[in-house]
Every structure is written in structure tokens, then in C-alpha cells.
C-alpha positions in Angstrom: -85.0 33.6 15.0 -84.9 30.6 17.2 -86.3 30.4 20.7 -83.7 30.3 23.4 -84.2 27.5 26.0 -84.4 30.1 28.8 -87.7 32.2 28.5 -86.1 35.2 30.1 -83.6 35.4 27.3 -86.3 34.8 24.8 -88.4 37.7 26.2 -85.5 40.1 26.4 -84.7 39.4 22.7 -88.2 39.9 21.5 -88.5 43.0 23.5 -85.5 44.6 21.8 -86.8 43.5 18.3 -90.3 44.8 19.1 -88.8 48.3 20.0 -86.9 48.3 16.7 -89.5 46.9 14.4 -92.8 48.7 15.7 -94.1 45.8 17.5 -95.0 43.5 14.7 -92.4 41.0 13.3 -91.9 37.2 12.6 -90.4 35.8 15.7 -89.4 32.7 13.9 -90.7 30.8 10.7 -94.1 29.9 12.2 -95.1 32.6 14.6 -95.9 36.4 14.2 -95.4 38.6 17.2 -98.1 41.2 17.6 -96.9 43.4 20.3 -98.3 46.8 19.0 -101.1 47.6 21.2 -104.0 48.4 18.7 -102.9 45.5 16.4 -103.0 43.1 19.4 -106.5 44.4 20.3 -107.9 44.1 16.8 -106.6 40.5 16.1 -107.7 39.2 19.6 -111.1 40.7 19.2 -111.7 39.5 15.7 -110.5 36.0 16.3 -112.7 35.7 19.3 -115.9 36.3 17.5 -116.4 32.7 16.1 -114.5 30.8 18.7 -116.5 27.6 19.6 -115.8 24.6 21.8 -114.4 21.6 20.1 -116.5 18.6 19.3 -117.4 16.2 22.0 -115.2 12.9 22.0 -118.1 10.7 21.1 -118.9 12.8 18.1 -115.2 12.8 17.0 -115.0 9.1 17.2 -118.2 9.0 15.1 -116.9 11.6 12.6 -119.8 14.0 13.1 -120.0 17.5 14.5 -121.4 18.3 17.9 -124.0 21.0 18.7 -122.1 24.3 18.3 -121.5 26.1 21.5 -119.7 29.3 21.3 -117.1 30.3 24.0 -118.9 33.7 24.3 -122.1 31.9 25.8 -119.8 30.2 28.2 -118.2 33.6 29.1 -121.7 35.1 29.6 -122.7 32.4 32.1 -119.5 32.9 34.0 -120.1 36.8 34.1 -123.6 36.3 35.3 -122.5 34.1 38.2 -119.6 36.4 39.1 -122.1 39.4 39.2 -124.1 37.4 41.7 -121.1 36.7 43.8 -119.9 40.4 43.8 -121.5 41.2 47.2 -120.0 42.2 50.4 -121.0 38.8 51.9 -119.2 36.8 49.2 -116.3 38.9 48.8 -115.9 39.0 52.6 -116.0 35.3 52.6 -113.1 35.2 50.2 -110.9 37.6 52.2 -111.8 35.5 55.3 -110.5 32.4 53.7 -107.3 34.0 52.8 -106.9 35.2 56.4 -107.4 31.6 57.7 -104.9 30.1 55.3 -102.2 32.5 56.2 -102.8 32.1 59.9 -101.8 28.5 59.4 -98.2 29.5 58.5 -97.7 32.4 61.0 -94.1 32.6 62.3 -92.7 30.0 59.8 -89.9 30.6 57.5 -91.8 30.0 54.2 -91.3 30.2 50.4 -93.6 33.2 49.8 -94.2 32.3 46.2 -95.6 28.9 47.2 -97.4 30.5 50.1 -99.2 33.0 47.9 -100.1 30.3 45.4 -101.6 28.2 48.2 -103.5 31.3 49.5 -104.8 32.2 46.1 -105.8 28.6 45.1 -107.5 27.7 48.4 -109.4 30.9 48.7 -110.7 30.7 45.2 -111.6 27.1 44.8 -114.9 27.5 46.4 -115.7 30.3 43.9 -114.9 27.9 41.0 -116.1 24.5 42.5 -117.8 24.3 45.8 -119.8 21.8 47.8 -117.1 19.1 47.5 -115.5 16.9 50.1 -112.2 17.5 51.5 -110.7 14.6 49.7 -112.2 15.7 46.4 -110.8 19.4 47.1 -107.3 17.8 47.7 -107.3 16.0 44.4 -108.2 19.1 42.5 -105.6 21.2 44.5 -102.9 18.6 43.7 -103.7 18.7 40.1 -103.5 22.4 39.9 -100.3 22.6 42.0 -98.5 20.1 39.8 -99.6 22.1 36.7 -98.2 25.0 38.3 -94.8 23.5 39.2 -94.4 22.4 35.6 -94.7 26.0 34.6 -92.6 27.8 37.1 -89.9 25.1 37.6 -86.5 26.0 35.9 -85.8 22.4 35.1 -88.0 19.9 33.1 -89.8 17.2 34.9 -88.6 13.6 34.7 -90.7 10.7 33.3 -92.0 9.5 36.7 -93.2 13.2 37.6 -95.0 13.3 34.2 -96.7 9.9 34.8 -97.7 11.1 38.3 -99.1 14.3 36.7 -101.2 12.5 34.2 -102.6 10.2 37.0 -103.5 13.1 39.2 -105.0 15.0 36.3 -107.2 12.0 35.4 -108.5 11.8 39.0 -109.1 15.4 39.3 -111.2 15.2 36.1 -113.2 12.2 37.7 -114.2 14.5 40.6 -115.5 17.3 38.3 -117.4 14.8 36.2 -118.9 13.2 39.3 -120.0 16.6 40.7 -121.6 17.7 37.5 -123.4 14.5 37.1 -124.7 14.4 40.7 -125.9 17.9 40.6 -127.7 17.3 37.3 -129.4 14.1 38.9 -130.3 15.9 42.1 -127.9 13.7 44.2 -125.8 16.8 45.1 -127.2 20.2 45.8 -126.6 23.0 43.3 -124.2 25.6 44.3 -123.4 29.2 43.6 -120.1 28.6 41.9 -118.6 28.9 38.3 -119.2 25.3 37.6 -123.0 25.3 38.3 -124.3 27.1 35.1 -122.9 24.1 33.0 -125.2 21.7 34.8 -128.2 23.1 32.9 -126.1 23.0 29.6 -125.0 19.5 29.9 -127.5 18.3 27.3 -125.9 20.6 24.7 -122.4 20.4 25.9 -122.0 16.8 26.8 -119.9 15.7 29.7 -116.5 16.0 27.8 -117.0 19.6 26.9 -118.5 20.5 30.2 -115.3 19.0 31.9 -113.1 21.3 29.6 -115.1 24.3 30.6 -114.8 23.7 34.3 -111.1 22.7 34.0 -110.5 26.0 32.1 -111.7 28.0 35.1 -109.9 25.7 37.7 -106.8 26.2 35.7 -107.3 30.0 35.6 -107.3 30.1 39.5 -104.3 27.7 39.9 -101.6 29.8 38.5 -102.0 33.5 37.5 -103.6 34.7 40.7 -100.9 33.2 43.0 -98.1 34.5 40.7 -99.7 38.0 40.7 -99.9 37.7 44.5 -96.2 36.8 44.8 -95.3 39.8 42.6 -97.5 42.0 44.9 -95.4 40.9 47.9 -92.2 41.4 46.0 -93.0 45.0 45.2 -94.5 45.5 48.7 -91.2 44.6 50.4 -89.0 46.5 48.0 -91.0 49.8 48.5 -91.3 50.7 52.3 -92.6 54.1 51.2 -95.6 52.5 49.7 -96.1 50.2 52.5 -96.5 53.4 54.7 -99.1 54.9 52.3 -101.1 51.8 52.0 -101.0 51.2 55.8 -102.3 54.8 56.3 -105.2 54.5 54.0 -106.2 50.9 54.9 -106.2 51.6 58.6 -108.7 54.3 58.0 -111.1 52.3 55.7 -114.4 51.0 57.0 -114.2 47.2 56.7 -117.9 46.9 55.3 -117.1 49.5 52.7 -113.9 47.7 51.8 -115.7 44.4 51.4 -118.4 45.9 49.3 -116.3 48.2 46.9 -112.6 48.1 47.6 -111.5 50.0 44.6 -113.6 53.0 45.7 -112.8 52.6 49.3 -108.9 52.4 48.8 -107.9 54.2 45.7 -104.2 54.4 46.7 -104.2 50.6 47.1 -106.0 50.1 43.9 -103.3 52.1 42.1 -100.6 49.9 43.9 -102.2 46.7 42.6 -102.6 48.2 39.1 -98.9 49.0 38.9 -98.1 45.5 40.1 -100.2 44.0 37.3 -98.8 46.4 34.8 -95.1 45.4 35.6 -95.7 41.7 36.2 -99.0 40.6 34.7 -99.1 36.7 34.0 -98.7 34.9 31.8 -95.9 36.7 29.8 -96.7 35.4 26.4 -100.0 34.0 24.9 -99.8 31.8 21.8 -103.0 31.9 19.4 -103.9 30.5 16.1 -105.4 32.9 13.5 -108.7 32.5 11.7 -108.7 35.5 9.5 -106.5 37.5 7.2 -104.8 40.5 8.6 -102.7 43.1 6.7 -100.2 44.9 8.8 -98.6 46.6 5.9 -95.2 45.1 5.9 -96.5 41.6 6.5 -99.7 39.5 6.7 -101.2 37.1 9.0 -103.1 34.4 7.2 -105.6 31.9 8.5 -103.9 29.0 10.2 -100.8 31.1 11.2 -99.8 31.1 14.7 -99.2 34.5 16.6 -98.0 35.8 19.9 -99.6 38.4 22.2 -97.9 39.8 25.3 -99.4 42.2 27.8 -96.0 42.3 29.4 -94.3 43.7 26.3 -97.1 46.2 25.8 -96.7 47.4 29.4 -93.0 47.9 28.8 -93.2 49.7 25.6 -91.5 53.0 25.7 -93.6 54.5 23.0 -96.6 54.0 25.3 -95.3 54.6 28.7 -92.7 57.0 30.2 -90.1 55.0 32.2 -91.9 51.8 31.8 -89.4 49.9 33.9 -90.0 52.2 37.0 -92.4 51.1 39.7 -94.8 54.1 40.2 -98.5 53.5 41.1 -99.1 57.2 40.7 -98.9 56.8 37.0 -102.6 55.8 37.4 -103.6 59.1 38.8 -105.9 61.0 36.4 -103.9 63.1 34.0 -100.6 61.6 35.0 -98.1 62.4 32.2 -96.3 58.9 32.5 -99.6 56.9 32.5 -101.1 54.9 29.8 -101.5 56.6 26.4 -105.0 55.1 26.0 -107.0 52.1 27.3 -105.5 49.8 24.8 -102.0 50.1 26.5 -103.1 48.6 29.9 -104.3 44.9 29.3 -103.3 42.9 32.5 -106.4 40.7 32.0 -106.3 40.5 28.2 -108.3 42.3 25.5 -112.1 42.7 25.2 -114.3 40.9 24.4 -112.1 38.1 25.7 -110.9 39.8 28.8 -110.4 37.5 31.8 -113.9 37.2 33.5 -112.1 37.1 36.8 -110.5 40.5 36.5 -112.8 42.1 39.2 -112.6 39.3 41.8 -108.8 39.0 41.0 -108.5 42.6 41.9 -110.5 42.2 45.1 -108.2 39.3 46.1 -105.0 41.3 45.5 -106.3 44.4 47.4 -107.5 42.0 50.3 -104.0 40.7 50.4 -102.7 44.3 50.8 -105.1 45.0 53.7 -104.0 41.9 55.5 -100.3 42.8 55.0 -101.0 46.4 56.3 -103.5 45.8 59.2 -103.1 42.3 60.4 -99.6 40.9 59.6 -96.1 42.1 59.7 -94.0 40.6 56.8 -90.2 40.3 57.2 -88.0 39.5 54.3 -84.2 39.2 54.6 -82.3 41.6 52.3 -85.3 42.7 50.1 -82.9 44.8 48.1 -81.3 41.6 46.6 -84.5 40.3 45.4 -84.8 39.3 41.7 -87.6 38.6 39.4 -87.3 35.6 37.2 -89.3 35.5 33.9 -90.7 32.0 33.2 -94.4 31.4 32.1 -95.0 34.3 34.5 -92.9 36.7 36.6 -91.7 34.6 39.7 -89.6 36.1 42.5 -86.5 34.0 43.0 -85.4 32.9 46.5 -88.4 34.7 48.0 -88.5 33.7 51.6 -89.9 35.4 54.6 -92.0 35.4 57.8 -95.5 36.6 58.6 -96.5 37.4 62.3 -99.4 39.2 63.9 -99.1 42.8 64.3 
């Protein structure tokens, strides 16, 4: 099976094959699709166990191995920092930044996909890398925005755009290097962000690998959160009945309780967010290289083989979900007959132990957006019934324009 140029055609084709072939089949000569929930969990968990950072550039040039650092250690450092940030003060600051960014565009006719990307990126940047100048922040943002446009654009970029992209990427990398080096030498204060733990690890990591680590977390905030937020707005405007339910709940929620524990304070809103992520979790496909032998009965995955994973396809599997293409947050009510068959069936943030470390803060951000839409702003979109979701690297609403005004 060859890959069609249009990712939407490709995804529809492999969804049909997944239903017919029990979720595990060779997509083409080099890639095995692992779209059965338990098999995907097992392959992902097993391959993660020995996943290490690549060698430093200086060691590759000298043909020697760097000090081994496992990605599980990097993940542990991120989780520790995020636990410190999971307070009403820090979560409230995130939601306040979102509000200020939206306020800048009030009353304008805007591309809501790009607006949500801007809100998600700018509000999350201080969580990933703080204490930087506005000029430094602008370079990092431009790099992440250009990466995003390369992914969501329906047409390939020209040569000059690619050259500009490389230049911006290099300048953004220099910002990260400078920040880490100056923090390590005491020329810049340490910060409570996701970059700071790696200042202490610089002697083991080296600057090249430290840059890779920080770039990983920056890239993570520069695409998926914004596309998830755009998908949330998409379902919000298409379902006025849920707008009413969310508005009723959020108007009665204590603001301090919401900032402290939003999923507990607003369970209806939490179900709404979970259903958005079930239907439209980004990215749509994950490509991985295998390290171990796996026997799936009718086929085998050998070390060195490539395989594909897809939360999107697992979330749309009719063997696991009743009416999977229907938007219904109530499927997450306890005991709902159309809910997930088990916990391996709902994986919008990936599979443990490699599950996205930003799952909790990402949920807080999406629930905060719901609260702003229901209590502070009025969102108007012309002809919401005509909206359509395009499937690229992630779900992206097409021609999604609207206006936000104060209530």
C-alpha cells in the first residue's frame, strides 16, 4: 500500500484496513501499523524502557560514546518540576496569560486556528522557558510558529521559506544555549520552568543534548496544544446545547477552586474536554523505530523495523467504542455503555510510561479556555454547521474564522 499525498486520504484508507484486519497490518513494505489498543500499549511501553539520548556531537565526531542518559530520567525531571507548578498560583497565572492574549484581539475577525495557536504557545512559553527577554521570546515563538505552519499547511514550502526556517531555527537554538549557559554560570537567575532542571545536568548531558531536551519541550507546546484548542472551539460552536451546560456549570464554580483543581470543580467541562481529545487528539500518526521482537500471531515486528501508532484510530475503533464518530461527552460518565472498554482505549496523551508529561497542564489549559468562552467572552462564528475538520499532522478546522467580544 503506497501512501497517498493527502494525509486525510491515507488516514481514511488505513482506518478501513484496520477495521478489516484487527488493527495490525503492514501499511507498506517498511511500516507496520499497530492500531490494536493492547498491542500498541505493549510495543510502546517495551520500546521506551531503554530509550536513551543520542551521543553528543563532539563525541560523535571523535567516534566515542557519550555518558548514557535515559529519557526516563529526563521525564522524571520534567514531572518533578510540573508537580511544583501544579498550584493555584501557577495555574492561575497560566489562565491569566491566556485571557490577556485573547483580549488583544477582541472584536476582530480572526483565523481561530491561528488565534488558539498563539494563545496556547504564548501562555505556555513561560512554563517551558522563562526569564528571557522579549526579543529572545520572539525568536523562539517565530521558530515554533514556522514549524507549525510546515505541518498544517496543505501546500509544501518553497526553497526560500525552507532557508528562512533553518535560519530562524538556528537563532532560536542559540537563545536556548545562551540561557542554559548563563544560568549555569550564575549570570542569569534560575527559574521555575521545564528547562531549569537541565542546568544541573549539563556536565553529564553536554550542551548539544541539553538543547535537544529543551527543544523537545518547546516543540511540544508549539503545535499540539494549539490544535487541540482549535478543535475545542470547533466542537463548542457546533454544539450550542453543550455551550449551555458548560456555561451553567462554570458560572457557579468558585474561581479559586477552579484554579486549584479544575477537573474536580467542573466535571461536565472535564467530560467535554475529554471528548474533544478523544475525537481530535493530535498528532494523528506517530512513527517509531522498533528495538525488540514482537510476535503478533500473523506477523512479526523485528528490531530495526518501523511501526505506526495512532490514538486517533484507537479512539475511532468500533470494536472499542459505540458510535465512535458521534460527539458525546456523556460517554465518560461512570458506567456509560458507550464509554471506553478499558483504560487502554483512551490515550490522547499517549501510552504509559511514555505518556505526555504535559497531560495535566494541557487539560488545565483547555478547561481554562472553556471557562473564558462561557464566562468572559462571546464567540461568534458564521455558519458553524458548514465547518469541516481537515486531517493533516493533526486535526485542523478549515476556514475557521470568528469574533470574540466581551460578554
